[in-house]
C-alpha positions as CSV (number, residue, x, y, z in Angstrom):
1,M,-27.1,-76.6,23.5
2,S,-24.7,-77.4,26.8
3,S,-21.1,-76.7,26.8
4,I,-18.2,-79.5,27.6
5,L,-16.2,-77.5,29.6
6,N,-19.1,-75.8,32.4
7,I,-16.0,-74.3,34.5
8,T,-17.0,-71.4,37.0
9,L,-13.7,-69.8,38.6
10,P,-13.9,-67.4,41.5
11,A,-13.3,-63.9,40.4
12,G,-10.2,-63.5,42.8
13,W,-8.8,-66.1,41.2
14,V,-8.9,-64.7,37.7
15,F,-7.6,-61.6,38.4
16,G,-4.9,-63.0,40.7
17,A,-3.8,-64.7,37.5
18,I,-3.8,-61.9,35.2
19,G,-2.4,-59.7,38.0
20,L,1.1,-62.1,38.0
21,V,0.9,-61.9,33.9
22,A,0.6,-57.7,34.4
23,F,3.5,-58.2,37.1
24,G,5.7,-59.9,34.6
25,S,4.8,-57.3,32.2
26,V,6.1,-54.6,34.3
27,L,9.2,-56.3,35.2
28,V,10.2,-57.2,31.7
29,G,9.2,-53.6,30.5
30,A,11.4,-52.4,33.5
31,Y,14.2,-54.4,32.1
32,L,14.2,-53.8,28.6
33,I,14.1,-50.0,29.4
34,R,16.8,-50.1,31.6
35,S,19.3,-52.0,29.8
36,P,18.4,-52.7,26.3
37,R,21.7,-53.4,24.9
38,K,22.3,-56.4,27.4
39,A,18.9,-57.6,26.5
40,I,19.6,-57.6,22.8
41,E,22.8,-59.7,23.7
42,K,20.9,-62.1,25.7
43,Q,18.5,-63.2,22.8
44,I,21.6,-63.5,20.7
45,E,23.1,-65.8,23.2
46,L,19.6,-67.4,23.6
47,Y,19.8,-67.7,19.3
48,R,23.5,-69.1,19.4
49,A,22.3,-71.9,21.9
50,I,20.1,-73.0,19.0
51,H,22.9,-72.5,16.3
52,W,20.9,-69.8,15.0
53,K,23.4,-66.9,14.3
54,T,21.7,-63.2,14.8
55,E,23.1,-60.0,14.6
56,P,21.5,-56.6,14.5
57,L,21.8,-54.7,11.2
58,S,21.7,-50.9,13.3
59,W,22.5,-51.3,17.0
60,D,21.0,-48.0,17.4
61,R,17.6,-48.8,15.7
62,E,17.4,-52.2,17.6
63,I,18.1,-50.4,20.9
64,R,15.1,-47.6,20.1
65,N,13.0,-50.5,19.5
66,T,13.8,-52.5,22.4
67,T,13.1,-49.2,24.5
68,V,9.8,-48.5,22.7
69,M,9.0,-52.2,23.3
70,G,9.9,-51.9,27.3
71,W,7.8,-48.7,27.5
72,M,4.8,-50.7,25.9
73,A,5.3,-53.6,28.1
74,L,5.3,-51.7,31.4
75,L,2.5,-49.4,30.5
76,S,0.2,-52.4,29.4
77,G,1.3,-53.9,32.8
78,I,0.6,-50.9,34.6
79,A,-3.3,-50.6,32.8
80,A,-3.7,-54.2,33.4
81,F,-3.6,-53.5,37.1
82,V,-5.7,-50.5,37.0
83,L,-8.2,-52.5,35.2
84,I,-8.1,-55.4,37.8
85,A,-8.0,-52.7,40.7
86,R,-11.2,-51.2,39.2
87,Q,-13.1,-54.5,38.3
88,C,-12.0,-55.7,42.3
89,A,-13.6,-53.0,43.3
90,I,-16.7,-54.3,41.8
91,F,-16.3,-58.2,42.1
92,C,-14.0,-59.5,44.7
93,W,-14.6,-57.3,47.8
94,R,-18.2,-57.2,48.1
């Protein structure tokens, strides 16, 4: 059975795309950790722009959860960088 899309991409391109996503994850994670209240306020502004009113029930809980989400994004981005570095050592630089 043949595949409709038979696309072969160089490993460097794939790792580069994953690296860009990982870099974005690190940036967003750092922003959420550094200023969670500002991030929540930006989200509320975005929702108001589409006529959807939202307010946190508990600011303390929302700030804590946003900070935890920032740490998860930051750590997942760093983990992706580590995995890319390990795989590129095998596939990219032969």
